[in-house]
C-alpha positions as CSV (number, residue, x, y, z in Angstrom):
1,M,-100.3,-56.0,-49.8
2,Q,-97.2,-57.8,-48.7
3,N,-94.9,-55.8,-46.6
4,N,-91.4,-56.0,-48.0
5,E,-89.8,-54.5,-44.8
6,T,-88.4,-57.1,-42.5
7,P,-87.2,-56.3,-38.9
8,N,-83.4,-55.8,-38.5
9,K,-81.8,-58.7,-36.9
10,G,-80.3,-58.3,-33.5
11,I,-82.8,-55.6,-32.4
12,N,-84.4,-56.2,-29.1
13,P,-87.7,-54.4,-29.1
14,D,-87.9,-54.6,-25.3
15,P,-86.2,-51.6,-23.7
16,N,-85.8,-53.4,-20.5
17,A,-84.0,-56.4,-22.0
18,K,-80.6,-57.2,-20.8
19,N,-79.1,-56.7,-24.2
20,S,-78.6,-53.0,-24.3
21,N,-76.8,-52.8,-27.6
22,T,-78.2,-51.1,-30.6
23,F,-77.2,-50.3,-34.2
24,N,-76.7,-46.8,-35.5
25,T,-78.0,-45.7,-38.8
26,E,-74.8,-46.9,-40.4
27,G,-75.3,-50.4,-39.1
28,L,-72.5,-50.2,-36.4
29,R,-72.9,-51.6,-33.0
30,T,-72.4,-48.9,-30.3
31,P,-73.0,-48.9,-26.6
32,I,-75.7,-46.7,-25.1
33,R,-76.0,-45.3,-21.6
34,N,-77.9,-47.4,-19.1
35,T,-81.1,-45.6,-18.5
36,S,-82.4,-48.0,-15.9
37,S,-83.0,-46.9,-12.3
38,V,-80.0,-48.9,-11.1
39,P,-77.2,-46.4,-10.3
40,T,-73.8,-46.9,-11.8
41,E,-70.4,-46.0,-10.3
42,R,-68.3,-43.5,-12.0
43,I,-64.5,-44.1,-12.1
44,A,-62.7,-40.8,-11.1
45,S,-59.4,-40.0,-12.7
46,K,-56.4,-40.0,-10.3
47,P,-55.2,-36.3,-9.6
48,T,-51.7,-35.4,-10.6
49,R,-48.9,-34.4,-8.2
50,L,-49.2,-30.7,-9.4
51,Q,-52.9,-30.7,-8.8
52,R,-52.5,-32.2,-5.3
53,F,-49.9,-29.5,-4.5
54,F,-52.1,-26.6,-5.6
55,S,-55.2,-28.0,-3.8
56,K,-53.4,-28.5,-0.5
57,K,-50.8,-25.7,-0.6
58,T,-52.8,-23.0,-2.2
59,F,-51.4,-20.1,-0.2
60,L,-47.8,-21.3,-0.5
61,A,-48.2,-21.8,-4.2
62,L,-49.7,-18.3,-4.7
63,F,-46.8,-16.8,-2.7
64,L,-44.2,-18.6,-4.7
65,L,-45.9,-17.5,-8.0
66,A,-46.0,-13.9,-6.7
67,A,-42.3,-14.1,-5.7
68,I,-41.3,-15.4,-9.1
69,L,-43.3,-12.8,-10.8
70,G,-41.8,-10.1,-8.5
71,L,-38.3,-11.4,-9.2
72,V,-38.9,-11.3,-13.0
73,T,-40.4,-7.8,-12.7
74,G,-37.5,-6.7,-10.6
75,L,-35.0,-8.0,-13.0
76,E,-36.8,-6.3,-15.9
77,L,-36.9,-3.0,-13.9
78,S,-33.3,-3.3,-13.1
79,Y,-32.4,-3.9,-16.7
80,Q,-34.4,-0.9,-17.8
81,Y,-33.0,1.2,-15.0
82,G,-29.6,0.3,-16.3
83,L,-30.2,2.4,-19.3
84,T,-31.1,5.5,-17.3
85,Y,-29.1,8.6,-16.3
86,D,-28.6,7.4,-12.7
87,A,-27.1,4.2,-13.9
88,Q,-24.6,6.2,-16.0
89,A,-23.8,8.2,-12.8
90,V,-23.0,4.9,-11.1
91,K,-20.6,4.0,-13.8
92,Q,-18.8,7.3,-13.2
93,L,-17.9,6.1,-9.7
94,A,-14.9,4.5,-11.3
95,D,-13.4,8.0,-11.9
96,Y,-14.8,9.4,-8.6
97,K,-12.5,11.9,-7.0
98,P,-13.6,12.9,-3.5
99,S,-13.0,16.3,-1.9
100,L,-9.5,16.3,-0.3
101,V,-7.7,18.4,2.3
102,T,-5.3,21.1,1.2
103,Q,-2.3,21.1,3.5
104,V,0.1,24.0,4.2
105,F,3.7,23.1,5.2
106,A,6.5,25.1,6.9
107,D,9.9,25.6,5.3
108,D,11.1,22.1,6.5
109,G,8.5,20.5,4.2
110,K,7.2,18.3,7.1
111,T,5.6,20.5,9.7
112,I,1.9,21.1,8.8
113,I,1.0,24.6,9.8
114,G,-2.5,24.7,8.4
115,E,-5.3,22.9,6.6
116,F,-8.5,23.9,4.8
117,S,-11.1,21.9,3.0
118,L,-14.8,21.5,2.4
119,E,-14.6,17.9,3.8
120,R,-11.6,16.7,5.8
121,R,-10.9,13.4,4.0
122,M,-7.8,11.3,3.5
123,P,-8.6,8.4,1.1
124,I,-6.9,5.1,1.5
125,S,-7.0,1.9,-0.7
126,Y,-8.8,-1.3,0.1
127,D,-5.5,-3.0,1.0
128,E,-4.7,-0.2,3.4
129,I,-8.0,-0.8,5.3
130,P,-7.1,-3.1,8.2
131,V,-9.0,-6.5,8.2
132,K,-10.4,-5.8,11.7
133,M,-11.8,-2.5,10.5
134,R,-13.6,-4.2,7.6
135,Q,-14.9,-6.8,9.9
136,A,-16.1,-4.3,12.4
137,V,-18.0,-2.4,9.7
138,M,-19.6,-5.5,8.4
139,A,-20.5,-6.7,11.9
140,I,-22.5,-3.5,12.8
141,E,-23.7,-2.4,9.3
142,D,-24.1,-5.5,7.0
143,A,-23.0,-8.9,8.2
144,R,-24.1,-10.5,4.9
145,F,-22.2,-8.0,2.8
146,K,-20.1,-10.6,1.0
147,S,-23.0,-12.8,0.0
148,H,-25.9,-10.5,-1.0
149,W,-26.3,-8.7,-4.4
150,G,-27.0,-5.1,-3.2
151,I,-30.3,-5.7,-1.3
152,D,-30.7,-8.4,1.4
153,P,-34.2,-9.9,1.8
154,I,-32.9,-12.1,4.7
155,G,-31.4,-9.1,6.4
156,I,-34.6,-7.1,6.0
157,A,-36.7,-10.0,7.5
158,R,-34.2,-10.4,10.4
159,A,-34.3,-6.7,11.1
160,G,-38.1,-6.6,11.0
161,W,-38.3,-9.5,13.4
162,R,-35.9,-8.0,15.9
163,N,-37.7,-4.6,15.7
164,F,-41.0,-6.4,16.3
165,Q,-39.5,-8.2,19.3
166,A,-38.0,-5.0,20.7
167,G,-41.2,-2.9,20.0
168,A,-39.0,-0.2,18.4
169,T,-36.6,0.3,15.6
170,V,-33.3,-1.2,16.8
171,E,-31.9,-2.5,13.5
172,G,-32.1,-1.4,9.9
173,G,-32.4,-3.5,6.9
174,S,-30.3,-1.4,4.5
175,T,-27.2,-3.0,3.2
176,L,-23.8,-1.3,3.1
177,T,-24.2,-0.8,-0.6
178,Q,-27.6,0.9,-0.1
179,Q,-26.0,3.2,2.4
180,L,-23.3,4.1,-0.1
181,A,-25.9,4.8,-2.8
182,K,-27.8,7.1,-0.4
183,M,-24.6,9.0,0.6
184,L,-23.4,9.5,-3.0
185,F,-26.6,10.0,-5.0
186,L,-29.7,10.7,-2.8
187,S,-31.1,13.1,-0.3
188,P,-31.7,12.1,3.4
189,E,-35.5,12.4,3.0
190,K,-37.5,9.4,4.2
191,S,-40.0,8.2,1.6
192,L,-40.9,5.1,-0.2
193,T,-39.8,6.5,-3.6
194,R,-36.4,7.3,-2.2
195,K,-36.1,3.9,-0.7
196,M,-37.0,2.2,-4.0
197,K,-34.5,4.3,-5.9
198,E,-31.8,3.5,-3.2
199,A,-32.4,-0.2,-3.8
200,L,-32.2,0.1,-7.6
201,L,-29.0,2.1,-7.3
202,A,-27.5,-0.5,-5.0
203,L,-28.2,-3.2,-7.6
204,Q,-26.4,-1.1,-10.2
205,I,-23.4,-0.5,-7.9
206,E,-23.1,-4.2,-7.2
207,R,-23.4,-5.0,-10.9
208,Q,-20.6,-2.7,-11.9
209,F,-18.2,-2.9,-9.0
210,T,-16.5,-5.6,-6.9
211,K,-17.1,-6.0,-3.1
212,Q,-13.6,-4.7,-2.5
213,Q,-14.3,-1.5,-4.4
214,I,-17.6,-1.0,-2.6
215,M,-15.9,-1.4,0.8
216,E,-13.2,1.1,-0.2
217,F,-15.8,3.6,-1.4
218,Y,-17.8,3.3,1.8
219,C,-14.8,3.5,4.2
220,N,-13.6,6.7,2.4
221,Q,-17.0,8.3,2.2
222,I,-18.6,8.0,5.6
223,F,-19.0,11.0,7.9
224,L,-17.6,10.3,11.4
225,G,-18.0,13.7,13.2
226,G,-15.6,16.4,13.9
227,G,-15.6,17.4,10.2
228,S,-13.9,14.1,9.3
229,Y,-14.9,12.0,6.3
230,G,-13.5,8.5,6.0
231,I,-11.9,6.1,8.5
232,E,-8.4,7.5,8.1
233,A,-9.4,11.1,8.8
234,G,-11.6,9.8,11.6
235,A,-8.8,7.8,13.2
236,Q,-6.5,10.8,13.2
237,Y,-9.2,13.1,14.5
238,Y,-10.3,11.0,17.5
239,F,-7.1,9.1,18.3
240,G,-4.3,11.1,16.7
241,K,-2.9,8.2,14.7
242,S,-3.5,6.3,11.5
243,V,-6.2,3.7,11.1
244,K,-3.6,0.9,10.7
245,D,-2.4,1.6,14.2
246,L,-5.7,1.5,16.0
247,E,-6.4,-1.0,18.8
248,L,-9.5,-3.4,18.6
249,E,-11.6,-1.2,20.9
250,E,-10.7,1.9,18.9
251,T,-11.6,0.2,15.6
252,A,-15.0,-0.8,17.1
253,L,-15.7,2.7,18.3
254,L,-14.9,4.2,14.8
255,A,-17.1,1.6,13.0
256,G,-20.0,2.4,15.2
257,L,-20.1,6.1,14.4
258,P,-21.6,6.3,10.9
259,K,-25.2,5.6,12.0
260,A,-25.3,8.8,14.1
261,P,-21.9,10.6,14.5
262,S,-23.3,13.4,16.7
263,A,-25.2,11.0,19.0
264,Y,-22.4,8.4,19.4
265,S,-19.4,10.8,19.4
266,P,-17.1,10.2,22.4
267,T,-16.4,13.9,22.6
268,R,-20.1,14.6,23.3
269,D,-21.4,11.6,25.2
270,I,-18.8,9.1,26.4
271,K,-21.3,6.7,27.9
272,R,-23.4,6.4,24.8
273,A,-20.2,6.0,22.7
274,Q,-19.0,3.2,24.9
275,T,-22.4,1.4,24.7
276,R,-22.3,1.6,20.9
277,R,-18.6,0.4,20.8
278,N,-19.5,-2.6,22.9
279,L,-22.4,-3.5,20.6
280,V,-19.9,-3.5,17.7
281,L,-17.6,-5.8,19.7
282,D,-20.5,-8.2,20.6
283,N,-21.6,-8.4,16.9
284,M,-18.0,-9.1,15.9
285,A,-17.9,-12.0,18.3
286,E,-21.3,-13.3,17.1
287,E,-20.1,-13.3,13.5
288,G,-16.9,-15.1,14.4
289,F,-14.6,-12.3,13.6
290,I,-13.1,-12.3,17.1
291,S,-13.4,-14.6,20.1
292,R,-15.7,-13.9,23.0
293,S,-12.8,-13.4,25.3
294,E,-11.3,-10.8,22.9
295,A,-14.6,-8.9,22.9
296,D,-14.8,-9.0,26.7
297,I,-11.3,-7.7,27.1
298,A,-11.9,-4.8,24.6
299,K,-15.2,-3.9,26.2
300,N,-13.6,-3.5,29.6
301,K,-11.1,-0.9,28.3
302,P,-11.9,2.8,28.8
303,I,-12.1,5.1,25.8
304,K,-8.9,7.1,25.5
305,L,-9.0,9.9,23.0
306,N,-6.4,12.2,21.5
307,V,-8.6,14.6,19.7
308,Y,-7.0,16.5,16.9
309,S,-7.8,20.2,17.3
310,R,-10.0,21.3,14.4
311,I,-9.7,25.0,15.4
312,G,-6.2,24.7,14.1
313,N,-6.1,27.6,11.6
314,N,-7.9,29.9,14.0
315,N,-6.0,29.6,17.3
316,S,-2.6,28.4,16.0
317,P,0.4,30.7,16.0
318,Y,0.4,30.3,12.2
319,G,-3.2,31.5,11.6
320,Y,-2.4,34.8,10.0
321,C,0.2,33.2,7.6
322,V,-2.2,30.4,6.6
323,E,-5.0,32.9,5.9
324,E,-2.7,34.7,3.5
325,V,-2.0,31.4,1.7
326,R,-5.7,30.7,1.5
327,Q,-6.4,34.0,-0.1
328,Y,-3.6,33.6,-2.6
329,L,-4.8,30.1,-3.7
330,E,-8.4,31.2,-4.1
331,E,-7.4,34.2,-6.2
332,S,-5.0,32.0,-8.3
333,Y,-7.0,28.7,-8.7
334,G,-10.6,29.5,-7.5
335,T,-12.3,28.7,-4.2
336,R,-13.4,25.1,-5.1
337,V,-10.0,24.0,-6.4
338,A,-8.3,25.5,-3.4
339,H,-10.5,23.7,-0.9
340,T,-11.1,20.3,-2.6
341,S,-8.1,19.3,-4.8
342,G,-5.9,18.2,-1.9
343,M,-3.0,20.5,-2.8
344,K,0.2,20.5,-0.7
345,V,1.5,24.1,-0.3
346,Y,5.1,24.7,0.9
347,T,5.9,28.0,2.4
348,T,9.0,29.8,3.6
349,L,7.6,30.2,7.1
350,N,9.9,28.8,9.9
351,A,7.8,27.1,12.6
352,E,10.1,27.9,15.5
353,A,10.6,31.5,14.4
354,Q,6.9,32.0,14.1
355,R,6.3,30.8,17.7
356,H,9.0,33.1,19.0
357,A,7.4,36.0,17.0
358,M,4.0,35.3,18.5
359,Q,5.3,35.4,22.0
360,A,7.2,38.6,21.3
361,V,4.1,40.3,20.1
362,R,2.0,39.2,23.1
363,R,4.7,40.2,25.5
364,G,5.1,43.6,23.9
365,L,1.3,44.2,24.0
366,H,0.9,43.2,27.6
367,D,3.9,45.4,28.6
368,Y,2.5,48.4,26.7
369,S,-1.0,47.8,28.2
370,R,0.3,47.8,31.8
371,R,2.2,51.0,31.2
372,H,-0.6,53.0,29.6
373,T,-4.0,51.5,30.4
374,N,-5.5,49.4,33.2
375,N,-9.2,49.4,32.4
376,E,-9.5,46.5,29.9
377,P,-12.6,44.3,30.6
378,V,-12.0,40.8,31.9
379,K,-13.7,38.7,29.2
380,F,-12.5,35.5,27.6
381,Y,-13.5,33.2,24.7
382,N,-15.6,30.3,25.9
383,V,-15.4,26.9,24.1
384,I,-18.7,25.7,25.6
385,D,-20.7,28.8,24.7
386,N,-19.3,28.6,21.1
387,E,-20.1,24.9,20.9
388,I,-16.5,23.9,20.2
389,V,-16.7,20.9,22.6
390,K,-18.9,19.6,25.3
391,D,-16.4,17.4,27.1
392,L,-13.6,19.7,28.2
393,N,-11.2,16.7,28.8
394,N,-11.1,16.2,25.0
395,Y,-10.2,19.8,24.1
396,K,-6.7,20.7,22.8
397,H,-5.3,24.2,22.1
398,A,-2.5,24.9,19.7
399,D,-0.7,26.9,22.4
400,W,-0.1,23.7,24.3
401,D,1.7,22.0,21.4
402,Q,5.1,23.3,22.4
403,E,7.5,23.3,25.3
404,I,6.0,25.5,28.0
405,K,8.5,28.0,29.4
406,E,8.5,30.8,32.0
407,K,7.3,34.3,30.9
408,M,5.2,32.8,28.1
409,Y,1.7,34.1,27.5
410,L,-0.7,31.2,26.9
411,Q,-4.4,30.5,26.9
412,G,-5.5,27.9,29.5
413,L,-8.8,26.1,29.7
414,V,-10.9,26.7,32.9
415,M,-12.0,23.2,34.0
416,N,-13.7,24.1,37.3
417,V,-14.2,27.4,39.2
418,D,-15.7,28.5,42.5
419,E,-15.4,31.6,44.6
420,K,-11.9,30.9,45.9
421,T,-10.1,28.7,43.3
422,A,-10.0,27.9,39.6
423,Q,-8.5,24.8,38.0
424,I,-6.9,25.6,34.7
425,K,-5.5,23.1,32.1
426,F,-2.6,23.6,29.7
427,G,-2.5,20.3,28.0
428,E,-0.5,17.9,30.3
429,Y,0.1,20.7,32.8
430,Q,-2.3,21.9,35.5
431,A,-2.5,25.2,37.4
432,V,-4.6,26.5,40.3
433,L,-5.6,30.1,40.5
434,T,-6.6,31.4,43.9
435,S,-8.6,34.5,45.0
436,K,-5.4,36.1,46.2
437,D,-4.0,36.0,42.7
438,V,-6.8,38.2,41.5
439,A,-7.3,40.4,44.5
440,A,-6.6,43.5,42.5
441,L,-9.8,42.9,40.5
442,K,-11.9,43.0,43.6
443,Q,-14.2,40.2,42.5
444,S,-14.7,36.6,43.3
445,L,-13.1,34.1,40.9
446,N,-16.5,32.6,39.7
447,K,-17.5,36.1,38.6
448,I,-14.3,36.7,36.7
449,L,-14.1,33.2,35.1
450,K,-16.5,30.5,34.1
451,K,-16.1,26.9,33.1
452,G,-14.9,26.6,29.5
453,D,-13.2,30.0,29.4
454,L,-9.8,30.2,27.6
455,A,-8.1,32.4,30.2
456,I,-5.0,34.4,29.2
457,C,-2.2,33.6,31.6
458,N,1.4,34.5,32.2
459,I,3.6,31.5,33.1
460,K,5.5,32.3,36.3
461,K,7.0,28.9,37.1
462,V,7.2,25.5,35.5
463,I,7.5,22.3,37.5
464,P,8.0,19.5,34.9
465,E,8.2,16.6,37.3
466,K,4.7,17.4,38.7
467,K,3.3,18.8,35.5
468,E,2.3,21.9,37.4
469,L,2.4,25.6,36.6
470,T,2.4,28.8,38.6
471,I,0.4,31.4,36.7
472,S,-1.1,34.9,36.8
473,L,-4.3,35.9,35.2
474,E,-4.0,38.6,32.5
475,K,-6.4,40.8,30.6
476,L,-6.6,40.9,26.9
477,P,-4.8,44.1,25.7
478,Q,-6.9,46.6,23.8
479,V,-4.0,47.7,21.6
480,A,-2.9,45.9,18.5
481,G,0.5,45.0,17.1
482,A,2.2,43.1,14.3
483,F,5.5,41.4,13.5
484,V,7.2,40.4,10.2
485,C,10.6,38.7,9.9
486,I,12.2,38.7,6.4
487,E,15.5,37.0,5.5
488,A,17.5,39.8,3.9
489,A,19.6,37.5,1.6
490,T,16.6,35.8,-0.1
491,G,13.6,38.0,0.7
492,E,11.8,35.0,2.2
493,I,9.2,35.7,5.0
494,K,10.2,33.6,8.0
495,A,7.6,34.8,10.4
496,M,4.5,37.0,10.3
497,V,2.1,37.9,13.2
498,G,-0.9,40.0,12.5
499,G,-2.3,40.5,16.0
500,Y,-2.6,39.0,19.5
501,D,-4.5,35.9,18.4
502,F,-6.1,35.1,15.0
503,N,-9.1,33.4,16.8
504,L,-9.9,36.7,18.5
505,S,-9.3,39.0,15.5
506,K,-8.9,38.0,11.9
507,F,-7.7,41.5,10.9
508,N,-4.0,41.2,9.9
509,N,-2.2,44.4,11.1
510,A,0.9,43.3,9.1
511,T,-0.8,43.3,5.7
512,Q,-4.1,45.2,6.2
513,G,-3.3,47.9,8.7
514,N,-2.6,51.3,7.3
515,R,-0.1,53.4,9.1
516,Q,1.3,56.9,8.7
517,T,4.5,57.7,6.7
518,G,7.7,57.0,8.6
519,S,6.0,54.6,11.2
């Protein structure tokens, strides 16, 4: 039987033949793989630039991706946080009214006879903050304040490196904005949660307020020691003048206090305060705010203080009158309003008449005491024991803020004392008490007095050209007295004394003391 099938043309039956083409079932010529034992070379595709980057820079690439992811996450968190209660609180900073000082004036409308407050603060505007003060604050607290957006990764990295080099925490990474957020909204606890919240609040503050507003908030909010809040109150407390009148070295000292007011206070540790001040000056020079020569000149200047007496209401001759005003305000407006609203209260009290009245009461009590008793204990108020001040050179007493005259009874500060002599300070005046002056007490001076005592003295002689006084030591009378001076035509109270000294006894014999009929 004849086979009708004929072989397909073009098919090579030999599998080892050179012609390695074949036909598929549809009659199309297609190449097949070479199955011979001879190896063939594969042509690899050229890697792209992105592939080369990821193969050679794997760690860097992962870091960048993580940073981008973190940034996106942070932005999302920040946006979500912007809808929270705390973000609304940040918005209310625009209407923020800090606690202010209530001031009490004498009848001339100028003489301040007393103050009371929860926080002694005197707010000033951004334009009233001297340029050098702003620069000093930035130099020591946040050199990149004008360029960051609330948190400063570069500053954090720099602080971490410096702390690593020093082997201790010598620099913080918090921005000025973060510090403001902590002061206004957060507790002082140290925790990761609080730190994260601080950063988010700082972002919100930067988003809603200008750099000028943030600097103004900060300079009016910081605590500087001595019960003073804000740079204006701090300048008046430490130097007795406005912040606009401060010298460069004084500005630097003030700017260095917020980190630790008690540790760097010049009234407590003058050497540590000077070291901190000089660090601020060095930083200002490094940042280009001042020249190196300006920094060196300021660093060589000693610290000169004119500390404002914060005991004012207690040991001033106006203490009893100011206390009556305070009680009236609290009864009329409430305690918080009286102490935080910054009221200015004008009284009918005459400052000069009040001082004369105080001396009249003291003189009368001492005269009575000498005639009738002579057994009062010799014991005085001590400013060191009562933690009023550690450096006696910085202490001021209200008795010294007047012209010192003979026959006055004043309190003098015992600076040094031994068995035979005691050096006593009355502001600019000095006096020396000897053992002969207290012979009647039959005790050595160092058993009668100790350093820091406010000794009661009678002024016997004043030598203005030498700033020297001749004095006698007096005992505190055990009897009490009072004095009220009323202008008959108007009924205005011109002077009121409730006792020997308001600091020693708050009981007002003029208004609280009951006496028999006809007395």
